PyMOL commands that place a pseudoatom at each C-alpha (Angstrom):
pseudoatom trace, name=CA, resn=MET, resi=1, chain=A, elem=C, hetatm=0, pos=[-13.270, -32.072, -3.737]
pseudoatom trace, name=CA, resn=ASN, resi=2, chain=A, elem=C, hetatm=0, pos=[-12.935, -31.624, -0.011]
pseudoatom trace, name=CA, resn=GLU, resi=3, chain=A, elem=C, hetatm=0, pos=[-16.390, -30.490, 1.133]
pseudoatom trace, name=CA, resn=GLN, resi=4, chain=A, elem=C, hetatm=0, pos=[-14.688, -27.859, 3.285]
pseudoatom trace, name=CA, resn=SER, resi=5, chain=A, elem=C, hetatm=0, pos=[-13.214, -26.228, 0.161]
pseudoatom trace, name=CA, resn=VAL, resi=6, chain=A, elem=C, hetatm=0, pos=[-15.084, -23.278, -1.312]
pseudoatom trace, name=CA, resn=ILE, resi=7, chain=A, elem=C, hetatm=0, pos=[-12.824, -22.765, -4.337]
pseudoatom trace, name=CA, resn=ARG, resi=8, chain=A, elem=C, hetatm=0, pos=[-10.965, -25.374, -6.321]
pseudoatom trace, name=CA, resn=THR, resi=9, chain=A, elem=C, hetatm=0, pos=[-9.264, -25.267, -9.730]
pseudoatom trace, name=CA, resn=SER, resi=10, chain=A, elem=C, hetatm=0, pos=[-7.531, -27.930, -11.771]
pseudoatom trace, name=CA, resn=GLY, resi=11, chain=A, elem=C, hetatm=0, pos=[-5.273, -26.954, -14.652]
pseudoatom trace, name=CA, resn=LEU, resi=12, chain=A, elem=C, hetatm=0, pos=[-7.192, -23.693, -15.083]
pseudoatom trace, name=CA, resn=THR, resi=13, chain=A, elem=C, hetatm=0, pos=[-5.817, -21.955, -18.165]
pseudoatom trace, name=CA, resn=ARG, resi=14, chain=A, elem=C, hetatm=0, pos=[-6.762, -18.918, -20.209]
pseudoatom trace, name=CA, resn=TYR, resi=15, chain=A, elem=C, hetatm=0, pos=[-5.050, -17.698, -23.358]
pseudoatom trace, name=CA, resn=PHE, resi=16, chain=A, elem=C, hetatm=0, pos=[-5.552, -14.326, -25.027]
pseudoatom trace, name=CA, resn=GLY, resi=17, chain=A, elem=C, hetatm=0, pos=[-4.278, -14.996, -28.515]
pseudoatom trace, name=CA, resn=ALA, resi=18, chain=A, elem=C, hetatm=0, pos=[-0.915, -16.738, -28.084]
pseudoatom trace, name=CA, resn=HIS, resi=19, chain=A, elem=C, hetatm=0, pos=[-0.388, -15.271, -24.605]
pseudoatom trace, name=CA, resn=PRO, resi=20, chain=A, elem=C, hetatm=0, pos=[-1.232, -17.390, -21.535]
pseudoatom trace, name=CA, resn=ALA, resi=21, chain=A, elem=C, hetatm=0, pos=[-2.748, -15.013, -18.959]
pseudoatom trace, name=CA, resn=VAL, resi=22, chain=A, elem=C, hetatm=0, pos=[-3.349, -17.924, -16.544]
pseudoatom trace, name=CA, resn=TYR, resi=23, chain=A, elem=C, hetatm=0, pos=[-1.557, -21.236, -17.033]
pseudoatom trace, name=CA, resn=GLU, resi=24, chain=A, elem=C, hetatm=0, pos=[-2.330, -24.577, -15.364]
pseudoatom trace, name=CA, resn=LEU, resi=25, chain=A, elem=C, hetatm=0, pos=[-3.539, -23.076, -12.096]
pseudoatom trace, name=CA, resn=ASN, resi=26, chain=A, elem=C, hetatm=0, pos=[-4.231, -25.641, -9.365]
pseudoatom trace, name=CA, resn=LEU, resi=27, chain=A, elem=C, hetatm=0, pos=[-5.791, -24.019, -6.340]
pseudoatom trace, name=CA, resn=GLU, resi=28, chain=A, elem=C, hetatm=0, pos=[-7.784, -25.067, -3.297]
pseudoatom trace, name=CA, resn=VAL, resi=29, chain=A, elem=C, hetatm=0, pos=[-9.253, -22.607, -0.796]
pseudoatom trace, name=CA, resn=PRO, resi=30, chain=A, elem=C, hetatm=0, pos=[-10.699, -24.096, 2.412]
pseudoatom trace, name=CA, resn=ARG, resi=31, chain=A, elem=C, hetatm=0, pos=[-13.768, -22.679, 4.110]
pseudoatom trace, name=CA, resn=GLY, resi=32, chain=A, elem=C, hetatm=0, pos=[-13.198, -19.943, 6.682]
pseudoatom trace, name=CA, resn=GLY, resi=33, chain=A, elem=C, hetatm=0, pos=[-10.541, -17.268, 6.944]
pseudoatom trace, name=CA, resn=VAL, resi=34, chain=A, elem=C, hetatm=0, pos=[-8.938, -14.792, 4.574]
pseudoatom trace, name=CA, resn=PHE, resi=35, chain=A, elem=C, hetatm=0, pos=[-6.892, -15.888, 1.554]
pseudoatom trace, name=CA, resn=ALA, resi=36, chain=A, elem=C, hetatm=0, pos=[-4.835, -13.723, -0.814]
pseudoatom trace, name=CA, resn=LEU, resi=37, chain=A, elem=C, hetatm=0, pos=[-3.950, -14.349, -4.460]
pseudoatom trace, name=CA, resn=LEU, resi=38, chain=A, elem=C, hetatm=0, pos=[-0.675, -12.451, -4.648]
pseudoatom trace, name=CA, resn=GLY, resi=39, chain=A, elem=C, hetatm=0, pos=[0.948, -11.381, -7.900]
pseudoatom trace, name=CA, resn=ARG, resi=40, chain=A, elem=C, hetatm=0, pos=[2.249, -8.485, -9.950]
pseudoatom trace, name=CA, resn=ASN, resi=41, chain=A, elem=C, hetatm=0, pos=[-0.074, -6.341, -12.033]
pseudoatom trace, name=CA, resn=GLY, resi=42, chain=A, elem=C, hetatm=0, pos=[-0.761, -8.193, -15.266]
pseudoatom trace, name=CA, resn=SER, resi=43, chain=A, elem=C, hetatm=0, pos=[-0.048, -11.611, -13.736]
pseudoatom trace, name=CA, resn=GLY, resi=44, chain=A, elem=C, hetatm=0, pos=[-3.577, -12.940, -14.342]
pseudoatom trace, name=CA, resn=LYS, resi=45, chain=A, elem=C, hetatm=0, pos=[-5.246, -12.329, -10.974]
pseudoatom trace, name=CA, resn=SER, resi=46, chain=A, elem=C, hetatm=0, pos=[-8.325, -10.570, -12.389]
pseudoatom trace, name=CA, resn=THR, resi=47, chain=A, elem=C, hetatm=0, pos=[-8.566, -13.122, -15.192]
pseudoatom trace, name=CA, resn=THR, resi=48, chain=A, elem=C, hetatm=0, pos=[-8.553, -15.918, -12.604]
pseudoatom trace, name=CA, resn=ILE, resi=49, chain=A, elem=C, hetatm=0, pos=[-11.329, -14.267, -10.610]
pseudoatom trace, name=CA, resn=ARG, resi=50, chain=A, elem=C, hetatm=0, pos=[-13.434, -13.668, -13.708]
pseudoatom trace, name=CA, resn=MET, resi=51, chain=A, elem=C, hetatm=0, pos=[-13.120, -17.354, -14.641]
pseudoatom trace, name=CA, resn=LEU, resi=52, chain=A, elem=C, hetatm=0, pos=[-14.040, -18.441, -11.107]
pseudoatom trace, name=CA, resn=LEU, resi=53, chain=A, elem=C, hetatm=0, pos=[-17.212, -16.348, -11.311]
pseudoatom trace, name=CA, resn=GLY, resi=54, chain=A, elem=C, hetatm=0, pos=[-18.189, -17.637, -14.735]
pseudoatom trace, name=CA, resn=LEU, resi=55, chain=A, elem=C, hetatm=0, pos=[-17.604, -14.249, -16.363]
pseudoatom trace, name=CA, resn=LEU, resi=56, chain=A, elem=C, hetatm=0, pos=[-14.847, -15.567, -18.626]
pseudoatom trace, name=CA, resn=GLU, resi=57, chain=A, elem=C, hetatm=0, pos=[-14.575, -18.964, -20.284]
pseudoatom trace, name=CA, resn=PRO, resi=58, chain=A, elem=C, hetatm=0, pos=[-11.376, -20.925, -19.537]
pseudoatom trace, name=CA, resn=THR, resi=59, chain=A, elem=C, hetatm=0, pos=[-9.341, -22.058, -22.527]
pseudoatom trace, name=CA, resn=ARG, resi=60, chain=A, elem=C, hetatm=0, pos=[-8.929, -25.383, -20.761]
pseudoatom trace, name=CA, resn=GLY, resi=61, chain=A, elem=C, hetatm=0, pos=[-9.037, -26.828, -17.295]
pseudoatom trace, name=CA, resn=GLY, resi=62, chain=A, elem=C, hetatm=0, pos=[-11.805, -26.049, -14.860]
pseudoatom trace, name=CA, resn=GLY, resi=63, chain=A, elem=C, hetatm=0, pos=[-12.854, -25.574, -11.318]
pseudoatom trace, name=CA, resn=SER, resi=64, chain=A, elem=C, hetatm=0, pos=[-15.650, -25.248, -8.822]
pseudoatom trace, name=CA, resn=ILE, resi=65, chain=A, elem=C, hetatm=0, pos=[-16.893, -22.623, -6.420]
pseudoatom trace, name=CA, resn=LEU, resi=66, chain=A, elem=C, hetatm=0, pos=[-19.162, -23.518, -3.487]
pseudoatom trace, name=CA, resn=GLY, resi=67, chain=A, elem=C, hetatm=0, pos=[-19.356, -26.974, -5.045]
pseudoatom trace, name=CA, resn=TYR, resi=68, chain=A, elem=C, hetatm=0, pos=[-20.658, -25.742, -8.431]
pseudoatom trace, name=CA, resn=ASP, resi=69, chain=A, elem=C, hetatm=0, pos=[-18.870, -25.947, -11.772]
pseudoatom trace, name=CA, resn=ILE, resi=70, chain=A, elem=C, hetatm=0, pos=[-17.530, -22.498, -12.656]
pseudoatom trace, name=CA, resn=ARG, resi=71, chain=A, elem=C, hetatm=0, pos=[-18.766, -22.927, -16.243]
pseudoatom trace, name=CA, resn=ALA, resi=72, chain=A, elem=C, hetatm=0, pos=[-22.392, -23.145, -15.078]
pseudoatom trace, name=CA, resn=LEU, resi=73, chain=A, elem=C, hetatm=0, pos=[-22.935, -21.222, -11.843]
pseudoatom trace, name=CA, resn=PRO, resi=74, chain=A, elem=C, hetatm=0, pos=[-26.666, -21.180, -11.011]
pseudoatom trace, name=CA, resn=PRO, resi=75, chain=A, elem=C, hetatm=0, pos=[-28.399, -18.107, -9.526]
pseudoatom trace, name=CA, resn=GLU, resi=76, chain=A, elem=C, hetatm=0, pos=[-28.557, -19.731, -6.076]
pseudoatom trace, name=CA, resn=ALA, resi=77, chain=A, elem=C, hetatm=0, pos=[-24.750, -20.020, -6.036]
pseudoatom trace, name=CA, resn=ARG, resi=78, chain=A, elem=C, hetatm=0, pos=[-24.248, -16.421, -7.181]
pseudoatom trace, name=CA, resn=ALA, resi=79, chain=A, elem=C, hetatm=0, pos=[-26.568, -15.241, -4.393]
pseudoatom trace, name=CA, resn=ARG, resi=80, chain=A, elem=C, hetatm=0, pos=[-24.089, -16.683, -1.862]
pseudoatom trace, name=CA, resn=ILE, resi=81, chain=A, elem=C, hetatm=0, pos=[-21.122, -14.773, -3.324]
pseudoatom trace, name=CA, resn=GLY, resi=82, chain=A, elem=C, hetatm=0, pos=[-20.172, -11.134, -2.817]
pseudoatom trace, name=CA, resn=TYR, resi=83, chain=A, elem=C, hetatm=0, pos=[-17.961, -9.705, -5.570]
pseudoatom trace, name=CA, resn=LEU, resi=84, chain=A, elem=C, hetatm=0, pos=[-16.107, -6.393, -5.332]
pseudoatom trace, name=CA, resn=THR, resi=85, chain=A, elem=C, hetatm=0, pos=[-14.126, -5.020, -8.288]
pseudoatom trace, name=CA, resn=GLU, resi=86, chain=A, elem=C, hetatm=0, pos=[-11.404, -2.406, -8.058]
pseudoatom trace, name=CA, resn=GLU, resi=87, chain=A, elem=C, hetatm=0, pos=[-13.387, 0.027, -10.260]
pseudoatom trace, name=CA, resn=HIS, resi=88, chain=A, elem=C, hetatm=0, pos=[-15.912, 0.820, -7.471]
pseudoatom trace, name=CA, resn=GLN, resi=89, chain=A, elem=C, hetatm=0, pos=[-18.722, 1.434, -9.953]
pseudoatom trace, name=CA, resn=LEU, resi=90, chain=A, elem=C, hetatm=0, pos=[-21.543, 3.453, -8.382]
pseudoatom trace, name=CA, resn=TYR, resi=91, chain=A, elem=C, hetatm=0, pos=[-24.224, 5.934, -9.422]
pseudoatom trace, name=CA, resn=GLY, resi=92, chain=A, elem=C, hetatm=0, pos=[-22.731, 9.349, -8.721]
pseudoatom trace, name=CA, resn=TRP, resi=93, chain=A, elem=C, hetatm=0, pos=[-26.090, 11.079, -8.319]
pseudoatom trace, name=CA, resn=MET, resi=94, chain=A, elem=C, hetatm=0, pos=[-27.166, 8.795, -5.453]
pseudoatom trace, name=CA, resn=SER, resi=95, chain=A, elem=C, hetatm=0, pos=[-26.475, 9.434, -1.796]
pseudoatom trace, name=CA, resn=VAL, resi=96, chain=A, elem=C, hetatm=0, pos=[-24.754, 6.830, 0.367]
pseudoatom trace, name=CA, resn=GLN, resi=97, chain=A, elem=C, hetatm=0, pos=[-28.085, 5.840, 1.929]
pseudoatom trace, name=CA, resn=GLU, resi=98, chain=A, elem=C, hetatm=0, pos=[-29.857, 5.723, -1.439]
pseudoatom trace, name=CA, resn=CYS, resi=99, chain=A, elem=C, hetatm=0, pos=[-27.199, 3.271, -2.673]
pseudoatom trace, name=CA, resn=GLY, resi=100, chain=A, elem=C, hetatm=0, pos=[-27.963, 1.047, 0.309]
pseudoatom trace, name=CA, resn=ASP, resi=101, chain=A, elem=C, hetatm=0, pos=[-31.734, 1.324, -0.162]
pseudoatom trace, name=CA, resn=PHE, resi=102, chain=A, elem=C, hetatm=0, pos=[-31.406, 0.488, -3.870]
pseudoatom trace, name=CA, resn=GLN, resi=103, chain=A, elem=C, hetatm=0, pos=[-29.111, -2.502, -3.302]
pseudoatom trace, name=CA, resn=SER, resi=104, chain=A, elem=C, hetatm=0, pos=[-31.226, -3.895, -0.470]
pseudoatom trace, name=CA, resn=ARG, resi=105, chain=A, elem=C, hetatm=0, pos=[-34.166, -4.494, -2.819]
pseudoatom trace, name=CA, resn=PHE, resi=106, chain=A, elem=C, hetatm=0, pos=[-32.220, -7.243, -4.580]
pseudoatom trace, name=CA, resn=TYR, resi=107, chain=A, elem=C, hetatm=0, pos=[-31.191, -9.224, -1.494]
pseudoatom trace, name=CA, resn=PRO, resi=108, chain=A, elem=C, hetatm=0, pos=[-33.657, -10.845, 0.934]
pseudoatom trace, name=CA, resn=THR, resi=109, chain=A, elem=C, hetatm=0, pos=[-30.725, -11.438, 3.334]
pseudoatom trace, name=CA, resn=TRP, resi=110, chain=A, elem=C, hetatm=0, pos=[-29.800, -7.724, 3.455]
pseudoatom trace, name=CA, resn=ASN, resi=111, chain=A, elem=C, hetatm=0, pos=[-28.522, -6.703, 6.890]
pseudoatom trace, name=CA, resn=GLY, resi=112, chain=A, elem=C, hetatm=0, pos=[-28.951, -2.963, 7.420]
pseudoatom trace, name=CA, resn=LYS, resi=113, chain=A, elem=C, hetatm=0, pos=[-26.953, -3.082, 10.643]
pseudoatom trace, name=CA, resn=ILE, resi=114, chain=A, elem=C, hetatm=0, pos=[-23.868, -4.300, 8.754]
pseudoatom trace, name=CA, resn=PHE, resi=115, chain=A, elem=C, hetatm=0, pos=[-24.336, -1.617, 6.093]
pseudoatom trace, name=CA, resn=ARG, resi=116, chain=A, elem=C, hetatm=0, pos=[-24.635, 1.150, 8.692]
pseudoatom trace, name=CA, resn=GLY, resi=117, chain=A, elem=C, hetatm=0, pos=[-21.700, -0.242, 10.684]
pseudoatom trace, name=CA, resn=ILE, resi=118, chain=A, elem=C, hetatm=0, pos=[-19.319, -0.239, 7.708]
pseudoatom trace, name=CA, resn=ILE, resi=119, chain=A, elem=C, hetatm=0, pos=[-20.260, 3.199, 6.380]
pseudoatom trace, name=CA, resn=GLY, resi=120, chain=A, elem=C, hetatm=0, pos=[-19.807, 4.421, 9.960]
pseudoatom trace, name=CA, resn=HIS, resi=121, chain=A, elem=C, hetatm=0, pos=[-16.400, 2.726, 10.121]
pseudoatom trace, name=CA, resn=PHE, resi=122, chain=A, elem=C, hetatm=0, pos=[-15.393, 4.688, 6.990]
pseudoatom trace, name=CA, resn=SER, resi=123, chain=A, elem=C, hetatm=0, pos=[-16.972, 7.892, 8.451]
pseudoatom trace, name=CA, resn=LEU, resi=124, chain=A, elem=C, hetatm=0, pos=[-19.432, 8.189, 5.557]
pseudoatom trace, name=CA, resn=ARG, resi=125, chain=A, elem=C, hetatm=0, pos=[-22.428, 10.492, 5.992]
pseudoatom trace, name=CA, resn=PRO, resi=126, chain=A, elem=C, hetatm=0, pos=[-25.619, 8.774, 4.749]
pseudoatom trace, name=CA, resn=THR, resi=127, chain=A, elem=C, hetatm=0, pos=[-26.629, 11.990, 2.951]
pseudoatom trace, name=CA, resn=ALA, resi=128, chain=A, elem=C, hetatm=0, pos=[-23.288, 12.413, 1.119]
pseudoatom trace, name=CA, resn=LEU, resi=129, chain=A, elem=C, hetatm=0, pos=[-23.485, 12.096, -2.662]
pseudoatom trace, name=CA, resn=VAL, resi=130, chain=A, elem=C, hetatm=0, pos=[-21.360, 9.389, -4.247]
pseudoatom trace, name=CA, resn=LYS, resi=131, chain=A, elem=C, hetatm=0, pos=[-19.799, 11.869, -6.688]
pseudoatom trace, name=CA, resn=SER, resi=132, chain=A, elem=C, hetatm=0, pos=[-18.375, 13.805, -3.725]
pseudoatom trace, name=CA, resn=LEU, resi=133, chain=A, elem=C, hetatm=0, pos=[-16.626, 10.794, -2.149]
pseudoatom trace, name=CA, resn=SER, resi=134, chain=A, elem=C, hetatm=0, pos=[-12.890, 10.129, -2.246]
pseudoatom trace, name=CA, resn=ARG, resi=135, chain=A, elem=C, hetatm=0, pos=[-11.564, 6.886, -3.709]
pseudoatom trace, name=CA, resn=GLY, resi=136, chain=A, elem=C, hetatm=0, pos=[-11.170, 5.417, -0.227]
pseudoatom trace, name=CA, resn=GLU, resi=137, chain=A, elem=C, hetatm=0, pos=[-14.701, 6.445, 0.727]
pseudoatom trace, name=CA, resn=ARG, resi=138, chain=A, elem=C, hetatm=0, pos=[-16.096, 4.926, -2.466]
pseudoatom trace, name=CA, resn=ALA, resi=139, chain=A, elem=C, hetatm=0, pos=[-14.230, 1.700, -1.648]
pseudoatom trace, name=CA, resn=GLY, resi=140, chain=A, elem=C, hetatm=0, pos=[-15.815, 1.732, 1.815]
pseudoatom trace, name=CA, resn=LEU, resi=141, chain=A, elem=C, hetatm=0, pos=[-19.298, 2.211, 0.379]
pseudoatom trace, name=CA, resn=CYS, resi=142, chain=A, elem=C, hetatm=0, pos=[-18.772, -0.578, -2.152]
pseudoatom trace, name=CA, resn=LEU, resi=143, chain=A, elem=C, hetatm=0, pos=[-17.559, -2.853, 0.629]
pseudoatom trace, name=CA, resn=ALA, resi=144, chain=A, elem=C, hetatm=0, pos=[-20.656, -2.025, 2.703]
pseudoatom trace, name=CA, resn=LEU, resi=145, chain=A, elem=C, hetatm=0, pos=[-22.903, -2.805, -0.267]
pseudoatom trace, name=CA, resn=THR, resi=146, chain=A, elem=C, hetatm=0, pos=[-21.078, -6.096, -0.831]
pseudoatom trace, name=CA, resn=LEU, resi=147, chain=A, elem=C, hetatm=0, pos=[-21.037, -7.220, 2.820]
pseudoatom trace, name=CA, resn=ALA, resi=148, chain=A, elem=C, hetatm=0, pos=[-24.575, -6.220, 3.843]
pseudoatom trace, name=CA, resn=PRO, resi=149, chain=A, elem=C, hetatm=0, pos=[-26.199, -9.223, 2.078]
pseudoatom trace, name=CA, resn=GLU, resi=150, chain=A, elem=C, hetatm=0, pos=[-23.939, -11.397, 4.305]
pseudoatom trace, name=CA, resn=PRO, resi=151, chain=A, elem=C, hetatm=0, pos=[-22.301, -13.443, 1.529]
pseudoatom trace, name=CA, resn=GLU, resi=152, chain=A, elem=C, hetatm=0, pos=[-20.894, -16.842, 2.371]
pseudoatom trace, name=CA, resn=LEU, resi=153, chain=A, elem=C, hetatm=0, pos=[-17.942, -16.154, 0.076]
pseudoatom trace, name=CA, resn=LEU, resi=154, chain=A, elem=C, hetatm=0, pos=[-16.511, -12.698, -0.555]
pseudoatom trace, name=CA, resn=ILE, resi=155, chain=A, elem=C, hetatm=0, pos=[-14.283, -12.213, -3.602]
pseudoatom trace, name=CA, resn=LEU, resi=156, chain=A, elem=C, hetatm=0, pos=[-12.400, -8.931, -3.936]
pseudoatom trace, name=CA, resn=ASP, resi=157, chain=A, elem=C, hetatm=0, pos=[-10.313, -7.973, -6.953]
pseudoatom trace, name=CA, resn=ASP, resi=158, chain=A, elem=C, hetatm=0, pos=[-7.360, -5.888, -5.683]
pseudoatom trace, name=CA, resn=PRO, resi=159, chain=A, elem=C, hetatm=0, pos=[-9.607, -3.949, -3.276]
pseudoatom trace, name=CA, resn=ALA, resi=160, chain=A, elem=C, hetatm=0, pos=[-6.847, -1.798, -1.747]
pseudoatom trace, name=CA, resn=VAL, resi=161, chain=A, elem=C, hetatm=0, pos=[-5.410, -0.428, -5.010]
pseudoatom trace, name=CA, resn=GLY, resi=162, chain=A, elem=C, hetatm=0, pos=[-5.111, 3.344, -4.886]
pseudoatom trace, name=CA, resn=LEU, resi=163, chain=A, elem=C, hetatm=0, pos=[-6.168, 3.604, -1.232]
pseudoatom trace, name=CA, resn=ASP, resi=164, chain=A, elem=C, hetatm=0, pos=[-4.287, 5.593, 1.373]
pseudoatom trace, name=CA, resn=PRO, resi=165, chain=A, elem=C, hetatm=0, pos=[-2.993, 3.731, 4.475]
pseudoatom trace, name=CA, resn=VAL, resi=166, chain=A, elem=C, hetatm=0, pos=[-5.958, 4.747, 6.650]
pseudoatom trace, name=CA, resn=ALA, resi=167, chain=A, elem=C, hetatm=0, pos=[-8.544, 3.559, 4.107]
pseudoatom trace, name=CA, resn=ARG, resi=168, chain=A, elem=C, hetatm=0, pos=[-6.526, 0.373, 3.519]
pseudoatom trace, name=CA, resn=ARG, resi=169, chain=A, elem=C, hetatm=0, pos=[-6.540, -0.406, 7.228]
pseudoatom trace, name=CA, resn=SER, resi=170, chain=A, elem=C, hetatm=0, pos=[-10.298, 0.209, 7.452]
pseudoatom trace, name=CA, resn=LEU, resi=171, chain=A, elem=C, hetatm=0, pos=[-10.772, -2.179, 4.542]
pseudoatom trace, name=CA, resn=VAL, resi=172, chain=A, elem=C, hetatm=0, pos=[-8.745, -4.903, 6.256]
pseudoatom trace, name=CA, resn=GLU, resi=173, chain=A, elem=C, hetatm=0, pos=[-10.595, -4.421, 9.549]
pseudoatom trace, name=CA, resn=SER, resi=174, chain=A, elem=C, hetatm=0, pos=[-13.932, -4.751, 7.754]
pseudoatom trace, name=CA, resn=MET, resi=175, chain=A, elem=C, hetatm=0, pos=[-12.744, -7.942, 6.065]
pseudoatom trace, name=CA, resn=ILE, resi=176, chain=A, elem=C, hetatm=0, pos=[-11.718, -9.390, 9.425]
pseudoatom trace, name=CA, resn=TYR, resi=177, chain=A, elem=C, hetatm=0, pos=[-15.143, -8.455, 10.826]
pseudoatom trace, name=CA, resn=LEU, resi=178, chain=A, elem=C, hetatm=0, pos=[-16.832, -10.514, 8.119]
pseudoatom trace, name=CA, resn=THR, resi=179, chain=A, elem=C, hetatm=0, pos=[-14.847, -13.639, 8.989]
pseudoatom trace, name=CA, resn=ARG, resi=180, chain=A, elem=C, hetatm=0, pos=[-15.749, -13.582, 12.675]
pseudoatom trace, name=CA, resn=ARG, resi=181, chain=A, elem=C, hetatm=0, pos=[-17.958, -16.546, 11.749]
pseudoatom trace, name=CA, resn=SER, resi=182, chain=A, elem=C, hetatm=0, pos=[-16.162, -19.735, 10.741]
pseudoatom trace, name=CA, resn=ASP, resi=183, chain=A, elem=C, hetatm=0, pos=[-18.454, -20.365, 7.758]
pseudoatom trace, name=CA, resn=ARG, resi=184, chain=A, elem=C, hetatm=0, pos=[-17.396, -17.172, 5.965]
pseudoatom trace, name=CA, resn=THR, resi=185, chain=A, elem=C, hetatm=0, pos=[-14.502, -16.974, 3.525]
pseudoatom trace, name=CA, resn=ILE, resi=186, chain=A, elem=C, hetatm=0, pos=[-12.699, -14.054, 1.879]
pseudoatom trace, name=CA, resn=PHE, resi=187, chain=A, elem=C, hetatm=0, pos=[-10.639, -14.541, -1.268]
pseudoatom trace, name=CA, resn=PHE, resi=188, chain=A, elem=C, hetatm=0, pos=[-8.902, -11.450, -2.600]
pseudoatom trace, name=CA, resn=SER, resi=189, chain=A, elem=C, hetatm=0, pos=[-6.267, -10.604, -5.161]
pseudoatom trace, name=CA, resn=THR, resi=190, chain=A, elem=C, hetatm=0, pos=[-3.513, -8.113, -4.478]
pseudoatom trace, name=CA, resn=HIS, resi=191, chain=A, elem=C, hetatm=0, pos=[-0.095, -7.025, -5.699]
pseudoatom trace, name=CA, resn=GLN, resi=192, chain=A, elem=C, hetatm=0, pos=[0.888, -6.144, -2.112]
pseudoatom trace, name=CA, resn=LEU, resi=193, chain=A, elem=C, hetatm=0, pos=[-0.175, -7.756, 1.129]
pseudoatom trace, name=CA, resn=PRO, resi=194, chain=A, elem=C, hetatm=0, pos=[-1.862, -5.245, 3.453]
pseudoatom trace, name=CA, resn=ASP, resi=195, chain=A, elem=C, hetatm=0, pos=[0.022, -4.232, 6.572]
pseudoatom trace, name=CA, resn=VAL, resi=196, chain=A, elem=C, hetatm=0, pos=[-2.361, -4.575, 9.500]
pseudoatom trace, name=CA, resn=GLU, resi=197, chain=A, elem=C, hetatm=0, pos=[0.227, -3.477, 12.069]
pseudoatom trace, name=CA, resn=ARG, resi=198, chain=A, elem=C, hetatm=0, pos=[0.508, 0.172, 10.976]
for i in range(1, 198): cmd.bond("trace and resi %d" % i, "trace and resi %d" % (i + 1))
show_as sticks, trace
zoom trace
């Protein structure tokens, strides 16, 4: 594998019964920049991401992420990856700041300035309860929680689904902010490429 590649697959395949959700996927993602996995809903994007992260066993084929085999990702590799799902799972009884305080205990690389900057970008009050947030605001909080540990690789599973244009633009701007350093990479799945001009 090219040492500048952060993701690589070879013949990656996953069947559910007789149905191939992902078939013979060959993919190489170089380090740095933003890369989209584009496809219709149900085309296997989430399945691909789950296999890359070792959350789902491939039927055949394989791959690597940050140089590690996807079938056996060690804790030190996972610590370098930020993963954001479209469900935006959070504790509704926590405030925005409490979510940040809770998450920060698990990451020695936690950067409070990034967390505060992103929740500010989404106009989130630190005292606001999660259960009172809109879908776009919840997406912003999840993004802040994912970016604050400063992951080397950020993987987002259809992060803009269900977001209004303003929230979608804020999401894209935050993603671009992360990649201001050449050693950071974003890999996200989507059924529609975001429009950064509007």
